[in-house]
C-alpha positions as CSV (number, residue, x, y, z in Angstrom):
1,X,128.4,16.4,116.7
2,X,128.1,18.5,113.8
3,X,130.7,19.7,111.5
4,X,130.9,22.8,109.2
5,X,133.4,23.2,106.4
6,X,133.4,25.8,104.1
7,X,134.2,24.8,100.6
8,X,136.0,27.3,97.9
9,X,138.2,25.7,94.9
10,X,139.2,22.5,96.6
11,X,138.0,19.8,94.2
12,X,141.1,18.1,94.6
13,X,141.7,18.3,98.3
14,X,138.5,18.2,99.7
15,X,138.1,14.2,99.2
16,X,141.4,13.4,101.5
17,X,139.2,15.7,104.4
18,X,135.8,14.4,103.6
19,X,137.7,10.8,104.2
20,X,138.9,12.0,107.3
21,X,135.3,12.6,108.4
22,X,134.1,9.5,107.4
23,X,136.7,7.5,108.7
24,X,135.7,9.3,113.0
25,X,135.2,6.0,115.1
26,X,132.3,8.1,116.5
27,X,128.5,7.8,115.4
28,X,126.0,9.7,115.2
29,X,127.7,12.6,113.2
30,X,126.4,14.8,110.7
31,X,129.2,16.6,108.1
32,X,127.4,20.3,106.4
33,X,129.6,21.0,103.3
34,X,129.4,25.0,102.4
35,X,130.4,25.6,99.2
36,X,131.4,29.6,98.2
37,X,130.8,30.3,94.7
38,X,133.7,28.1,93.7
39,X,134.9,28.3,90.2
40,X,136.2,24.7,89.7
41,X,133.9,21.6,90.4
42,X,133.9,21.4,93.9
43,X,130.4,21.5,94.5
44,X,130.0,18.4,92.3
45,X,133.2,16.8,94.2
46,X,130.7,17.9,97.3
47,X,127.7,15.8,95.9
48,X,129.8,13.1,95.2
49,X,131.1,12.7,98.5
50,X,127.1,13.3,99.9
51,X,126.3,10.1,97.4
52,X,129.1,8.0,98.0
53,X,129.4,8.3,102.3
54,X,125.5,9.4,103.4
55,X,124.3,6.8,105.5
56,X,122.2,6.7,108.8
57,X,124.6,7.6,111.3
58,X,126.6,10.1,109.2
59,X,124.2,12.3,107.8
60,X,125.8,14.9,104.9
61,X,124.4,18.2,103.7
62,X,125.7,20.7,100.9
63,X,124.5,23.2,100.7
64,X,125.7,27.4,98.8
65,X,126.8,30.8,99.9
66,X,126.8,33.0,97.5
67,X,128.4,35.9,100.1
68,X,132.2,35.7,99.5
69,X,134.7,34.4,102.4
70,X,134.7,31.3,104.3
71,X,133.3,33.2,107.5
72,X,129.7,33.8,105.5
73,X,130.1,30.2,104.7
74,X,131.0,29.0,107.8
75,X,127.6,31.2,109.3
76,X,125.8,29.6,106.7
77,X,126.3,26.2,108.1
78,X,125.7,27.2,111.5
79,X,122.4,28.2,110.5
80,X,121.6,24.2,110.0
81,X,123.2,22.6,112.8
82,X,120.9,21.2,115.3
83,X,123.7,19.6,117.8
84,X,124.1,20.4,120.8
85,X,128.1,20.7,120.3
86,X,130.2,21.3,116.8
87,X,133.0,22.1,115.6
88,X,134.2,23.6,112.4
89,X,136.7,22.6,109.9
90,X,139.0,23.1,106.3
91,X,138.4,22.0,103.3
92,X,142.3,20.9,102.9
93,X,143.0,19.2,105.9
94,X,143.0,16.2,107.8
95,X,140.9,15.0,111.4
96,X,142.7,12.2,113.1
97,X,140.4,9.3,113.0
98,X,139.5,9.4,116.8
99,X,139.4,12.8,116.9
100,X,135.6,13.4,117.6
101,X,135.3,10.6,120.2
102,X,137.8,12.6,122.3
103,X,136.2,15.8,122.1
104,X,132.6,14.3,123.2
105,X,134.4,12.3,125.9
106,X,135.7,15.5,127.1
107,X,132.2,17.3,126.9
108,X,131.0,13.9,129.0
109,X,133.3,14.1,132.0
110,X,133.3,18.0,131.6
111,X,129.4,18.6,130.8
112,X,129.5,22.7,132.3
113,X,132.3,23.0,128.9
114,X,131.8,25.2,126.4
115,X,134.7,24.6,124.9
116,X,137.4,21.9,124.5
117,X,140.5,23.1,123.0
118,X,143.1,21.0,120.8
119,X,146.5,20.6,119.9
120,X,147.4,20.1,116.0
121,X,150.0,19.4,113.9
122,X,151.5,21.9,110.6
123,X,152.3,19.4,107.5
124,X,154.7,21.2,104.8
125,X,156.1,19.8,102.0
126,X,159.3,19.0,104.4
127,X,158.1,18.0,107.4
128,X,155.1,17.5,109.9
129,X,155.7,19.7,113.0
130,X,153.6,20.2,116.5
131,X,151.5,24.2,116.5
132,X,152.4,25.7,119.4
133,X,149.7,25.8,122.1
134,X,149.4,27.9,125.2
135,X,146.3,25.8,127.7
136,X,144.7,28.8,128.9
137,X,141.4,29.7,130.0
138,X,142.1,33.6,130.3
139,X,142.3,35.6,126.7
140,X,145.7,37.1,127.5
141,X,147.3,34.1,125.8
142,X,145.4,34.1,122.7
143,X,145.8,37.4,122.0
144,X,148.9,37.1,121.5
145,X,149.5,33.7,120.4
146,X,146.2,32.8,118.6
147,X,145.5,29.6,120.8
148,X,141.9,29.0,119.3
149,X,142.1,29.1,115.9
150,X,139.7,26.9,113.3
151,X,140.8,23.6,113.5
152,X,141.7,23.6,117.1
153,X,138.4,23.0,119.1
154,X,134.9,22.0,119.9
155,X,132.3,23.5,121.1
156,X,129.1,24.1,122.4
157,X,126.7,25.3,119.6
158,X,124.9,27.9,121.6
159,X,128.1,29.6,122.3
160,X,128.9,30.3,119.0
161,X,124.9,31.9,118.4
162,X,125.2,33.6,121.7
163,X,128.3,35.5,120.6
164,X,127.6,36.5,117.0
165,X,129.1,33.6,115.2
166,X,131.8,35.1,112.9
167,X,132.6,38.6,111.5
168,X,132.0,38.7,107.4
169,X,133.3,42.1,106.9
170,X,137.1,40.7,106.5
171,X,138.8,37.5,105.6
172,X,141.6,36.8,107.6
173,X,142.8,36.7,111.2
174,X,138.9,36.0,111.4
175,X,139.4,32.6,113.6
176,X,141.4,34.6,115.8
177,X,138.8,36.9,116.4
178,X,136.1,34.4,117.3
179,X,138.2,32.7,119.6
180,X,139.1,35.9,121.7
181,X,135.4,36.7,121.6
182,X,134.5,32.9,123.0
183,X,136.9,33.3,125.5
184,X,135.7,37.0,126.7
185,X,132.5,34.9,126.8
186,X,133.4,32.0,129.0
187,X,136.2,30.4,130.9
188,X,134.7,27.2,130.5
189,X,137.3,25.6,128.6
190,X,139.3,22.4,129.0
191,X,141.9,21.0,127.0
192,X,143.2,17.6,124.8
193,X,146.7,18.5,125.6
194,X,147.9,15.5,123.4
195,X,148.1,14.4,121.2
196,X,146.9,16.3,118.2
197,X,143.5,16.0,116.7
198,X,144.1,17.0,112.8
199,X,146.9,17.5,110.6
200,X,146.8,21.2,108.8
201,X,148.2,21.5,105.2
202,X,150.5,24.4,104.7
203,X,150.5,25.2,100.6
204,X,151.0,27.9,98.6
205,X,147.5,29.1,98.4
206,X,147.6,30.1,102.3
207,X,151.2,31.2,102.5
208,X,150.6,33.6,99.4
209,X,148.1,35.1,101.8
210,X,149.7,36.0,104.3
211,X,152.5,37.4,102.3
212,X,150.5,40.4,100.2
213,X,149.3,43.3,100.5
214,X,145.7,42.6,100.6
215,X,146.1,39.6,103.0
216,X,147.7,42.3,105.6
217,X,144.9,44.7,105.0
218,X,142.6,42.0,106.2
219,X,144.4,40.8,109.1
220,X,144.9,44.5,109.9
221,X,141.1,44.7,110.1
222,X,140.8,41.8,112.1
223,X,142.9,43.4,115.0
224,X,140.9,47.2,114.5
225,X,137.5,45.0,114.5
226,X,138.9,43.1,118.0
227,X,139.7,46.4,119.3
228,X,136.2,47.4,119.4
229,X,134.8,44.3,120.4
230,X,136.9,44.3,123.3
231,X,135.8,48.0,124.3
232,X,132.3,46.7,124.2
233,X,132.4,44.0,126.9
234,X,132.4,44.9,130.2
235,X,135.5,42.9,130.7
236,X,137.9,43.8,134.1
237,X,140.8,43.4,132.2
238,X,139.3,45.3,129.2
239,X,142.0,48.5,129.5
240,X,145.2,45.7,129.2
241,X,143.0,43.4,126.7
242,X,143.2,46.2,124.4
243,X,146.7,47.1,124.8
244,X,147.5,44.2,124.0
245,X,145.8,43.9,121.1
246,X,147.8,47.0,120.2
247,X,150.5,45.1,120.5
248,X,149.6,42.4,117.8
249,X,149.2,45.7,115.7
250,X,152.4,46.4,116.1
251,X,153.7,42.8,115.3
252,X,151.6,42.5,112.7
253,X,153.5,45.8,111.5
254,X,157.0,44.3,112.4
255,X,155.9,40.9,110.3
256,X,155.0,43.5,106.8
257,X,158.1,45.2,107.3
258,X,160.0,42.1,107.1
259,X,157.9,41.0,103.7
260,X,158.7,44.0,102.3
261,X,162.1,43.9,102.9
262,X,162.8,41.0,101.2
263,X,160.1,41.6,98.5
264,X,161.6,45.5,97.9
265,X,158.2,46.2,98.0
266,X,157.5,50.3,99.3
267,X,153.4,49.5,99.3
268,X,154.1,46.8,102.2
269,X,156.4,49.2,103.7
270,X,154.2,51.9,103.7
271,X,151.3,50.0,105.3
272,X,153.4,49.0,107.9
273,X,154.4,52.1,108.8
274,X,151.2,53.7,108.5
275,X,149.7,50.6,111.3
276,X,152.6,51.0,113.1
277,X,152.3,55.0,114.1
278,X,148.4,54.1,114.6
279,X,149.3,51.6,117.2
280,X,152.3,54.1,118.8
281,X,150.0,57.3,118.9
282,X,146.8,55.5,120.5
283,X,145.0,57.1,123.3
284,X,145.9,53.9,124.9
285,X,149.5,53.8,124.5
286,X,151.5,54.7,127.3
287,X,155.1,55.9,127.2
288,X,156.5,53.3,128.4
289,X,154.6,51.0,126.0
290,X,155.8,53.5,123.4
291,X,159.3,52.3,124.3
292,X,158.4,48.7,124.0
293,X,156.8,48.8,120.7
294,X,159.7,50.8,119.4
295,X,161.8,47.4,120.6
296,X,159.3,45.0,119.2
297,X,159.1,46.8,115.7
298,X,163.5,46.2,115.5
299,X,163.4,42.9,117.2
300,X,160.4,41.0,115.5
301,X,161.0,43.2,111.8
302,X,164.7,41.2,111.7
303,X,163.2,37.8,112.7
304,X,163.4,38.0,116.6
305,X,161.1,35.8,118.3
306,X,159.5,35.5,122.0
307,X,158.7,39.1,122.8
308,X,154.9,37.7,123.6
309,X,155.9,36.6,126.8
310,X,157.8,40.7,127.5
311,X,154.6,42.0,126.7
312,X,152.5,39.9,128.6
313,X,154.6,41.1,132.0
314,X,155.1,44.8,130.7
315,X,151.5,45.4,129.1
316,X,149.4,46.4,132.5
């Protein structure tokens, strides 16, 4: 198993993350740390961790990627992977000590598997809680819920290369896009339903990106790129998948509108209405979908949840 971790200004958190990799009860293991133009001493910390933990059954590479963005860094790490199986991880989270062995046992049990999916924990300042998971081999639940985020899977290395690896033109929901392309390519996925494989830490940097106009524009770009990706693939349910992706765009508009009210921010409000109107007037949007989208915008922008279940039933 190889693990690729992009690193950007994580000097404080990185030792905790690397320690969780070192503590894995599976060997042999290869860790690839990719520094992505850090402005703190993250690169020095990477090299310190390499010197501290390198051993015969735990090989640690430290490389740099000058192109900005976590996706570019992940693609740089992918270039170095030689193992049949791999996973991606983030530089501020913790992998539970038996996770790699559980992944590898699952691959041994299911030798035809392209993907092993898993559940994860979220941890905030006040509590730890289980992230929502939908155990499906189909792309529809992923479009709505994001079932294959970065820390939720291990995969056959060749699959990532076959689908074109990570999109580098935007930095938001890129794992949602990757997960969908994986599910459009294969149905050979098996799930580790419990316990969770890792703990993802929610902190100020990640939360701020979700409430800033630039972050929302990246999410919007991910939606538009994903629509194009679906259109290019001859999937038998292509039309439905594209319409569900438009629903995701409406849901994004609702969340932006909710944040615009909280901040009293006209720029966010205008952007929310722009992308909502685009989805409403898309050539794929039926009159029935327009009615549903209008209700979703009002409901979700006021904090309502659960419209995804209705979307899968209504949108065909």
